[in-house]
C-alpha positions as CSV (number, residue, x, y, z in Angstrom):
1,M,-44.9,218.2,257.9
2,N,-43.2,220.3,260.5
3,F,-42.7,224.0,259.6
4,V,-40.2,226.2,261.4
5,I,-42.9,228.9,261.7
6,P,-46.7,228.7,261.7
7,A,-48.0,228.1,258.2
8,P,-50.0,231.1,256.7
9,A,-53.8,230.8,256.7
10,V,-55.4,229.9,253.4
11,S,-57.4,232.8,251.9
12,S,-60.8,231.7,250.8
13,L,-64.2,232.9,249.5
14,G,-67.7,231.8,250.4
15,V,-69.8,229.8,247.9
16,A,-73.4,230.9,247.4
17,G,-75.9,228.3,248.7
18,S,-73.2,226.3,250.5
19,D,-71.2,226.0,253.7
20,S,-68.1,225.1,251.6
21,R,-65.4,227.7,250.7
22,F,-63.3,228.3,247.7
23,P,-59.5,228.4,248.5
24,V,-57.6,231.2,246.7
25,R,-54.2,230.4,245.1
26,R,-53.4,233.4,242.9
27,I,-55.2,236.5,241.8
28,Y,-54.6,237.6,238.2
29,C,-56.0,240.9,236.9
30,I,-56.4,242.2,233.3
31,G,-55.9,246.0,232.6
32,R,-57.7,248.1,230.1
33,N,-60.4,245.5,229.1
34,Y,-63.1,248.1,228.5
35,A,-62.4,250.7,225.9
36,E,-64.1,253.6,227.7
37,H,-62.0,253.0,230.8
38,A,-58.8,252.9,228.8
39,R,-59.7,256.2,227.3
40,E,-60.5,257.8,230.7
41,M,-57.0,256.7,231.8
42,G,-55.5,258.3,228.8
43,A,-54.5,255.1,227.1
44,E,-55.4,252.9,224.2
45,A,-57.2,249.6,224.8
46,P,-55.0,246.7,223.7
47,R,-56.9,244.5,221.2
48,T,-54.1,242.0,220.3
49,Q,-52.1,241.5,223.5
50,P,-53.8,241.9,226.9
51,M,-52.0,243.5,229.8
52,F,-51.9,241.5,233.1
53,F,-50.8,242.2,236.7
54,M,-51.3,240.3,239.9
55,K,-52.4,240.7,243.5
56,P,-51.4,238.5,246.5
57,A,-54.0,235.9,247.5
58,D,-54.2,237.3,251.0
59,A,-55.4,240.7,249.6
60,V,-58.9,239.3,249.4
61,V,-61.6,240.8,251.7
62,T,-64.7,238.6,251.9
63,D,-67.9,237.9,253.7
64,G,-68.9,241.6,253.8
65,A,-66.0,242.6,256.1
66,D,-65.0,246.3,256.4
67,V,-62.1,247.4,254.1
68,P,-59.4,249.4,255.8
69,Y,-58.4,252.6,254.1
70,P,-54.8,251.8,253.1
71,S,-51.7,253.7,254.2
72,A,-49.4,255.8,252.0
73,T,-52.2,257.2,249.8
74,Q,-54.6,260.1,249.5
75,E,-56.3,258.7,246.4
76,L,-57.9,255.3,247.0
77,H,-59.9,254.5,243.9
78,H,-62.5,251.8,243.1
79,E,-62.4,249.6,240.1
80,L,-65.5,247.4,239.7
81,E,-64.8,243.9,238.1
82,M,-66.4,240.6,237.4
83,V,-64.4,237.9,239.2
84,V,-63.8,234.4,237.7
85,A,-62.8,231.5,239.9
86,L,-61.1,228.5,238.3
87,A,-61.6,224.8,239.2
88,R,-59.2,223.6,236.6
89,G,-56.0,224.9,235.1
90,G,-53.1,224.1,232.8
91,R,-50.8,225.6,230.2
92,D,-51.7,226.7,226.7
93,I,-55.4,226.2,227.2
94,A,-57.3,226.6,223.9
95,E,-59.9,229.3,224.0
96,A,-62.6,226.8,223.0
97,D,-61.8,224.8,226.2
98,A,-61.3,227.7,228.6
99,L,-64.8,228.0,230.0
100,A,-64.7,224.4,231.1
101,C,-62.0,225.5,233.7
102,V,-64.4,227.9,235.5
103,F,-65.9,227.0,238.8
104,G,-68.0,230.1,239.2
105,Y,-68.3,233.9,239.2
106,G,-68.4,236.8,241.6
107,V,-68.1,240.5,241.7
108,G,-65.2,242.4,243.3
109,L,-63.2,245.6,243.5
110,D,-59.7,246.1,242.3
111,L,-58.8,248.8,244.8
112,T,-56.0,251.1,243.6
113,R,-53.7,253.6,245.3
114,R,-54.0,256.0,242.3
115,D,-51.4,258.5,243.4
116,L,-48.8,255.8,243.7
117,Q,-49.8,254.3,240.4
118,A,-49.4,257.7,238.7
119,A,-46.0,258.2,240.2
120,A,-44.9,254.8,239.1
121,K,-46.1,255.3,235.6
122,A,-44.3,258.6,235.4
123,K,-41.0,256.9,236.3
124,G,-41.6,253.8,234.3
125,H,-41.7,251.7,237.5
126,P,-43.9,248.7,238.2
127,W,-47.3,249.2,239.8
128,D,-47.1,246.6,242.7
129,A,-47.4,249.1,245.5
130,A,-50.4,250.7,243.8
131,K,-52.3,247.4,243.1
132,G,-51.0,244.6,245.4
133,F,-51.4,246.1,248.9
134,D,-53.2,244.5,251.9
135,H,-57.1,244.3,251.6
136,S,-57.0,245.5,248.0
137,A,-59.3,242.8,246.6
138,P,-62.8,242.8,248.2
139,V,-64.8,239.9,246.6
140,S,-68.3,238.6,247.0
141,A,-69.3,235.0,247.5
142,L,-69.0,232.9,244.4
143,A,-71.9,231.6,242.4
144,P,-71.1,228.2,240.8
145,V,-71.5,227.9,237.0
146,S,-74.0,225.1,237.7
147,A,-76.3,227.7,239.2
148,V,-75.8,230.8,237.0
149,G,-74.1,229.6,233.8
150,H,-71.5,231.9,232.2
151,P,-72.5,235.6,232.5
152,Q,-71.4,236.7,229.1
153,A,-73.8,239.7,228.9
154,R,-74.7,240.7,232.4
155,R,-74.9,244.2,233.9
156,L,-72.2,245.3,236.3
157,T,-72.9,248.2,238.6
158,L,-71.2,249.9,241.5
159,E,-73.0,252.3,243.9
160,I,-71.2,254.4,246.5
161,N,-73.5,255.6,249.3
162,G,-76.4,254.9,246.9
163,E,-75.0,256.9,244.0
164,L,-74.3,255.0,240.8
165,R,-70.6,255.3,239.9
166,Q,-69.9,252.5,237.4
167,Q,-72.0,250.5,235.0
168,A,-71.4,248.3,232.0
169,S,-72.3,245.0,230.4
170,T,-69.8,242.1,230.5
171,A,-70.5,241.9,226.8
172,D,-68.4,245.1,226.4
173,M,-65.2,243.4,227.5
174,I,-62.5,243.6,224.8
175,F,-61.2,240.2,225.8
176,P,-64.0,237.9,227.0
177,V,-63.5,235.4,229.8
178,A,-62.4,232.5,227.5
179,A,-59.8,234.6,225.8
180,I,-58.5,235.9,229.1
181,I,-58.0,232.4,230.4
182,A,-56.3,231.3,227.2
183,E,-53.9,234.2,227.2
184,L,-53.1,233.8,230.9
185,S,-52.2,230.2,230.3
186,K,-49.6,231.1,227.8
187,L,-47.7,233.0,230.5
188,W,-48.4,231.0,233.7
189,E,-49.6,227.5,234.5
190,L,-53.1,228.1,235.8
191,A,-54.4,225.9,238.7
192,P,-57.6,225.3,240.7
193,G,-58.0,228.2,243.2
194,D,-56.9,230.9,240.8
195,L,-59.1,234.1,240.6
196,V,-59.2,236.3,237.5
197,F,-60.4,239.9,237.8
198,A,-61.8,240.6,234.4
199,G,-61.3,244.3,234.0
200,T,-63.1,247.5,235.0
201,P,-65.5,249.7,233.0
202,A,-65.3,253.5,232.9
203,G,-66.2,255.6,236.0
204,V,-63.4,254.7,238.3
205,G,-63.0,257.3,241.1
206,P,-62.2,258.0,244.7
207,L,-63.3,256.3,247.9
208,A,-63.4,258.0,251.3
209,R,-63.4,256.7,254.9
210,G,-67.0,255.8,255.8
211,D,-68.2,255.1,252.2
212,H,-70.6,252.3,251.7
213,V,-70.0,250.3,248.5
214,R,-72.4,248.0,246.7
215,A,-71.2,246.1,243.7
216,E,-73.4,243.8,241.7
217,L,-73.1,241.4,238.8
218,A,-76.8,241.1,237.9
219,G,-78.3,237.8,238.7
220,V,-75.0,236.4,240.0
221,A,-73.5,238.2,242.9
222,V,-73.6,241.2,245.2
223,L,-70.8,242.7,247.3
224,E,-71.4,245.2,250.1
225,A,-68.8,246.7,252.3
226,R,-67.7,249.8,254.2
227,I,-64.4,251.7,253.9
228,R,-63.1,252.3,257.4
């Protein structure tokens, strides 16, 4: 096929223990999936209808690369998340069948321009500029399910310059992974290559230029990067 301009590069993540890579199609994110985080943001945690938003696929930062401090903000915040990578998709996936769609798991950061988000909330505007900016989704290499199983009660931690900032168990999620996939598939047709950011626990806060971040999903994945 001949394109009138060069085709964009395919964003991808490394796969632990392999030279192969996982191509990224879409990035779905769930908001307020930990009750304590919802409270720290002055909101109630939804227990019947999850809240979703998206990031562009080329927002991923992988392989330990530095993360540029974004423009147009003075409040770049970290949000630690388990990341779910799909090998299968579909519409109206039953919750009982949802985990069979998962290729593997990683750990990532949903970086947020908090000042822009607050301004958008105050005006009732969408959050796209606060969430979907360039380099807003650092993600570790993925660990296949065949190697680690489904981390349904694993510890999530985030350290900034060696200081513990966020910690929780994935068992504390209001909507577990299977429920998230099922709910997403009611709104979009999911497909291989989709990533799902599964929500952040309490303790979100600011990042500064020069900060070293270390995120870990215990026994599954580690992400280390520097904000530049």
